[in-house]
C-alpha positions as CSV (number, residue, x, y, z in Angstrom):
1,X,0.0,0.0,0.0
2,X,1.2,3.5,-0.8
3,X,2.5,5.4,2.1
4,X,1.6,8.7,0.3
5,X,-2.2,8.3,0.3
6,X,-2.7,9.6,3.8
7,X,0.2,12.0,3.7
8,X,-0.8,15.6,3.8
9,X,-4.4,14.7,4.7
10,X,-6.5,16.0,7.6
11,X,-7.7,13.0,9.5
12,X,-10.3,12.9,12.3
13,X,-11.0,9.9,14.6
14,X,-14.3,9.8,16.6
15,X,-13.8,8.0,19.9
16,X,-10.2,8.8,19.4
17,X,-9.1,8.1,23.0
18,X,-10.3,4.5,22.9
19,X,-8.1,1.5,22.3
20,X,-8.5,1.7,18.5
21,X,-8.0,5.5,18.3
22,X,-4.8,5.4,20.3
23,X,-3.2,2.7,18.2
24,X,-4.4,4.4,15.0
25,X,-2.9,7.7,16.1
26,X,0.5,6.0,16.9
27,X,0.7,4.2,13.5
28,X,-0.5,7.3,11.5
29,X,2.0,9.6,13.2
30,X,4.9,7.1,13.0
31,X,4.4,5.9,9.4
32,X,2.5,8.7,7.6
33,X,2.8,12.5,7.5
34,X,-0.7,13.7,8.1
35,X,-1.4,17.4,7.8
36,X,-3.6,17.2,10.8
37,X,-4.8,14.3,13.1
38,X,-7.8,15.3,15.2
39,X,-8.8,13.2,18.2
40,X,-12.5,13.7,19.0
41,X,-13.8,12.2,22.2
42,X,-15.9,13.2,25.2
43,X,-13.4,12.2,28.0
44,X,-11.1,15.0,29.0
45,X,-9.1,12.8,31.3
46,X,-8.3,10.3,28.5
47,X,-7.4,13.2,26.3
48,X,-5.0,14.5,29.0
49,X,-3.4,11.1,29.3
50,X,-3.1,10.7,25.6
51,X,-1.6,14.2,25.2
52,X,1.3,13.1,27.5
53,X,2.4,10.6,24.8
54,X,1.2,12.4,21.7
55,X,1.4,16.2,22.4
56,X,-0.4,18.8,20.4
57,X,2.1,21.6,20.4
58,X,2.8,24.0,17.5
59,X,5.1,21.5,15.9
60,X,2.7,18.6,16.1
61,X,-0.2,17.7,13.7
62,X,-2.2,16.4,16.6
63,X,-5.3,18.3,17.8
64,X,-7.7,17.3,20.6
65,X,-11.4,18.1,20.4
66,X,-13.8,17.5,23.3
67,X,-17.1,16.4,21.7
68,X,-19.7,13.7,21.5
69,X,-21.1,12.2,18.3
70,X,-24.5,12.9,19.7
71,X,-23.8,16.6,19.4
72,X,-24.5,17.3,15.7
73,X,-23.4,20.9,15.9
74,X,-20.0,20.0,17.4
75,X,-19.4,17.5,14.6
76,X,-20.0,20.2,12.0
77,X,-17.3,22.4,13.8
78,X,-14.9,19.5,14.1
79,X,-15.3,18.2,10.5
80,X,-14.5,21.6,8.9
81,X,-11.5,21.1,6.6
82,X,-11.2,17.4,7.3
83,X,-10.4,14.9,4.4
84,X,-10.9,11.6,6.2
85,X,-13.1,10.5,9.1
86,X,-12.6,7.2,11.0
87,X,-15.8,6.6,13.0
88,X,-14.8,4.5,16.0
89,X,-17.0,6.1,18.7
90,X,-19.5,3.6,20.2
91,X,-21.0,2.2,23.3
92,X,-19.8,-1.4,23.0
93,X,-20.1,-3.2,26.3
94,X,-23.0,-5.7,25.8
95,X,-24.4,-5.7,29.4
96,X,-24.2,-1.9,29.5
97,X,-26.1,-1.6,26.3
98,X,-28.8,-4.0,27.5
99,X,-29.3,-2.1,30.7
100,X,-29.1,1.4,29.0
101,X,-30.8,0.7,25.6
102,X,-31.8,4.3,24.9
103,X,-28.2,5.5,25.4
104,X,-26.9,2.8,23.1
105,X,-29.3,3.9,20.4
106,X,-28.4,7.6,20.9
107,X,-24.6,7.0,20.5
108,X,-24.4,4.0,18.0
109,X,-27.3,4.9,15.7
110,X,-28.2,8.6,16.1
111,X,-24.5,9.4,16.5
112,X,-23.8,7.6,13.2
113,X,-26.5,9.6,11.5
114,X,-24.9,12.8,12.8
115,X,-21.5,11.7,11.5
116,X,-23.0,11.1,8.0
117,X,-24.8,14.5,7.9
118,X,-21.7,16.4,9.0
119,X,-19.4,14.6,6.7
120,X,-21.5,15.3,3.6
121,X,-22.2,18.9,4.4
122,X,-18.6,19.6,5.4
123,X,-17.1,18.0,2.3
124,X,-15.3,15.1,4.0
125,X,-13.9,12.9,1.2
126,X,-13.9,9.5,2.9
127,X,-15.6,8.1,6.0
128,X,-14.8,4.6,7.3
129,X,-17.0,3.3,10.2
130,X,-15.8,0.5,12.5
131,X,-18.3,-2.4,12.9
132,X,-18.3,-5.8,14.6
133,X,-19.2,-9.5,14.0
134,X,-22.0,-8.9,16.5
135,X,-23.8,-6.9,13.8
136,X,-24.4,-10.1,11.8
137,X,-27.7,-11.8,12.9
138,X,-27.6,-9.8,16.1
139,X,-29.0,-11.3,19.4
140,X,-28.2,-8.3,21.6
141,X,-28.8,-4.6,21.5
142,X,-25.2,-3.7,20.8
143,X,-25.2,-5.9,17.7
144,X,-28.5,-4.5,16.6
145,X,-27.3,-0.9,16.9
146,X,-24.2,-1.8,14.9
147,X,-26.3,-3.5,12.2
148,X,-28.3,-0.3,12.0
149,X,-25.1,1.8,11.8
150,X,-23.8,-0.4,9.0
151,X,-27.0,0.2,7.1
152,X,-26.8,3.9,7.7
153,X,-23.2,4.2,6.4
154,X,-23.8,2.0,3.4
155,X,-27.0,4.1,2.7
156,X,-25.0,7.2,3.3
157,X,-22.9,6.6,0.2
158,X,-26.1,6.9,-1.9
159,X,-27.4,9.6,0.2
160,X,-24.4,11.8,-0.6
161,X,-25.6,11.9,-4.2
162,X,-23.3,13.9,-6.5
163,X,-21.1,15.1,-3.6
164,X,-17.6,13.6,-3.2
165,X,-18.1,12.0,0.2
166,X,-17.7,8.2,0.2
167,X,-18.8,5.9,3.1
168,X,-17.8,2.3,3.9
169,X,-17.5,0.0,6.9
170,X,-14.8,-2.3,8.3
171,X,-16.3,-5.3,10.2
172,X,-14.1,-7.6,12.3
173,X,-14.0,-9.8,15.4
174,X,-12.8,-9.7,19.0
175,X,-9.6,-7.7,19.6
176,X,-6.9,-9.7,21.4
177,X,-6.4,-8.1,24.8
178,X,-8.7,-5.2,24.4
179,X,-10.5,-3.6,27.4
180,X,-13.3,-5.9,28.6
181,X,-12.2,-8.9,26.5
182,X,-11.8,-12.4,27.8
183,X,-8.0,-12.6,27.7
184,X,-7.4,-10.0,30.5
185,X,-10.1,-11.7,32.5
186,X,-8.5,-15.1,32.1
187,X,-5.1,-13.8,33.0
188,X,-6.5,-12.3,36.2
189,X,-8.4,-15.5,37.0
190,X,-5.2,-17.5,36.4
191,X,-3.8,-16.1,39.7
192,X,-6.7,-17.8,41.6
193,X,-6.3,-21.1,39.8
194,X,-9.7,-21.3,38.1
195,X,-11.1,-19.9,34.9
196,X,-14.8,-19.3,34.2
197,X,-16.1,-20.3,30.7
198,X,-19.6,-19.9,29.6
199,X,-19.7,-23.0,27.2
200,X,-17.1,-25.5,26.2
201,X,-18.1,-25.3,22.5
202,X,-17.9,-21.5,22.3
203,X,-15.7,-20.0,19.5
204,X,-14.7,-16.5,18.5
205,X,-12.8,-14.6,15.8
206,X,-9.6,-12.9,16.9
207,X,-7.6,-10.0,15.6
208,X,-4.9,-7.8,17.2
209,X,-5.4,-4.1,17.7
210,X,-2.5,-3.4,15.3
211,X,-3.9,-5.7,12.6
212,X,-7.3,-4.0,13.0
213,X,-5.8,-0.6,12.5
214,X,-3.8,-1.6,9.5
215,X,-6.8,-3.2,8.0
216,X,-8.8,0.0,8.4
217,X,-6.0,2.1,6.8
218,X,-6.0,-0.3,3.8
219,X,-9.8,0.0,3.5
220,X,-9.6,3.8,3.6
221,X,-7.3,3.8,0.6
222,X,-9.1,1.1,-1.4
223,X,-12.7,1.9,-0.7
224,X,-15.0,3.1,-3.6
225,X,-17.9,3.7,-1.3
226,X,-20.8,1.5,0.0
227,X,-18.7,-1.6,0.8
228,X,-18.4,-3.5,4.1
229,X,-14.9,-4.9,4.4
230,X,-14.3,-8.2,6.3
231,X,-10.8,-9.4,7.0
232,X,-9.9,-13.1,6.9
233,X,-8.8,-13.7,10.5
234,X,-8.3,-16.8,12.7
235,X,-10.8,-18.3,15.2
236,X,-10.2,-20.1,18.5
237,X,-12.5,-21.9,20.9
238,X,-12.7,-20.7,24.5
239,X,-11.4,-24.0,25.8
240,X,-8.3,-23.9,23.5
241,X,-7.8,-20.3,24.6
242,X,-8.0,-21.2,28.3
243,X,-5.6,-24.1,27.9
244,X,-3.1,-21.9,26.0
245,X,-3.2,-19.1,28.7
246,X,-3.5,-21.3,31.8
247,X,-2.8,-25.0,31.1
248,X,-2.6,-25.8,34.8
249,X,-5.9,-24.1,35.9
250,X,-9.2,-25.7,36.5
251,X,-12.3,-24.6,34.6
252,X,-15.8,-23.7,35.8
253,X,-18.7,-23.6,33.3
254,X,-21.1,-20.8,34.1
255,X,-23.5,-20.9,31.1
256,X,-24.1,-18.6,28.2
257,X,-25.1,-15.1,29.3
258,X,-28.1,-13.2,27.9
259,X,-27.2,-11.6,24.5
260,X,-24.3,-14.0,23.9
261,X,-23.8,-16.3,20.9
262,X,-22.2,-19.7,20.9
263,X,-20.4,-18.8,17.6
264,X,-19.9,-15.6,15.8
265,X,-20.6,-14.8,12.1
266,X,-18.7,-12.4,9.9
267,X,-20.4,-13.2,6.7
268,X,-23.9,-14.7,6.8
269,X,-25.4,-17.1,4.2
270,X,-27.8,-14.3,3.1
271,X,-25.0,-11.7,2.7
272,X,-22.7,-14.1,0.8
273,X,-24.7,-13.7,-2.4
274,X,-23.4,-10.1,-2.5
275,X,-19.8,-10.7,-1.4
276,X,-16.6,-11.0,-3.4
277,X,-13.6,-12.9,-2.0
278,X,-10.1,-11.4,-2.2
279,X,-6.9,-12.9,-1.0
280,X,-7.0,-11.5,2.5
281,X,-10.6,-10.3,2.9
282,X,-14.2,-10.4,1.8
283,X,-16.0,-7.3,0.3
284,X,-19.7,-7.1,0.9
285,X,-21.0,-4.9,-2.0
286,X,-23.6,-2.2,-1.8
287,X,-27.1,-2.7,-3.4
288,X,-26.0,-1.7,-6.9
289,X,-24.0,-4.9,-6.9
290,X,-23.5,-5.2,-10.7
291,X,-21.9,-1.8,-10.9
292,X,-19.9,-2.3,-7.7
293,X,-18.4,-5.6,-8.9
294,X,-16.6,-3.6,-11.6
295,X,-14.7,-1.8,-8.9
296,X,-13.2,-5.2,-7.7
297,X,-12.1,-7.0,-10.9
298,X,-9.9,-9.4,-8.8
299,X,-12.8,-10.6,-6.6
300,X,-14.4,-14.0,-6.8
301,X,-18.1,-14.6,-6.0
302,X,-18.7,-16.9,-3.1
303,X,-20.3,-20.4,-3.6
304,X,-24.0,-20.9,-2.8
305,X,-24.6,-21.5,0.9
306,X,-21.3,-20.0,2.0
307,X,-21.0,-18.8,5.6
308,X,-18.0,-17.3,7.4
309,X,-18.4,-18.4,11.0
310,X,-16.0,-18.8,13.9
311,X,-16.7,-22.5,14.4
312,X,-16.3,-23.5,10.7
313,X,-13.4,-21.1,10.0
314,X,-10.5,-23.1,8.3
315,X,-8.0,-20.7,9.9
316,X,-7.7,-21.7,13.6
317,X,-5.3,-20.2,16.2
318,X,-3.0,-22.6,17.9
319,X,-1.7,-22.0,21.4
320,X,1.7,-21.1,20.0
321,X,0.3,-18.6,17.5
322,X,-1.9,-17.0,20.2
323,X,1.0,-16.5,22.5
324,X,3.0,-15.1,19.6
325,X,0.3,-12.6,18.9
326,X,0.1,-11.6,22.6
327,X,3.9,-11.3,22.6
328,X,3.8,-8.9,19.6
329,X,1.5,-6.6,21.6
330,X,3.9,-6.3,24.6
């Protein structure tokens, strides 16, 4: 990928003080030369802490904006003069979204609409929204709001009309070691000698934070608008994960929690009819599939009945490869 595409661009990240935003900022600043990198988030403490590592002085392209995607007027102010927006702001903790459903809708759906309106009206060139495997056949409110957000951003590409703004999404699985994920929980439980697992058959897709960020950067460069990009990433069962992290610990099965799936899906059987397969990813095309296919001449249509699920994924993480991934994050 060309290192020059993002050079000299003004880039804004919503939810920029989260795990994704921090890693995205580090990579963009280290490997690209952006004209400006704007971190938009609502947490002043996290901005203060991030500013210690990535200062925003007169010689730095970094700028920090206090703001919430719920605040449409603030987004219009923040998006002025911006070339690229990465939309990572979301309420993502499943129990919190179940207990606070109106708040999840306000941030994940209404906030997405505000980003779309502001981007179009302010002349932003490209918008890439971050999604999740939980948006496919959702069984909890978080997944349902992310499904709605995907539909909004894909629809936003057509909504932009003759304007230059393009919208696409990147959809991927669990991030290894991210805040609230099972790996930090297992490592904490390891000290007590017993791990809790909801179901012995449960599987999940896994991706590292750096892999997720680099995938998003590639999608920004390659997007034509209206696509949902899905990386080919490995899966691992919870039992295999537990044995890799704590082989000498006992296991207690506590049952699947409300809103939780046994296996995750990144491409459903229904979606597969509109998906092209590339070497390292799948591309879910927008509604004008015939025209969109011309944008991806190297893509191959998927066979009838195809599903990309964590239990049937041919790419499975071994204990050795998991520990290697975790070591690369240290």
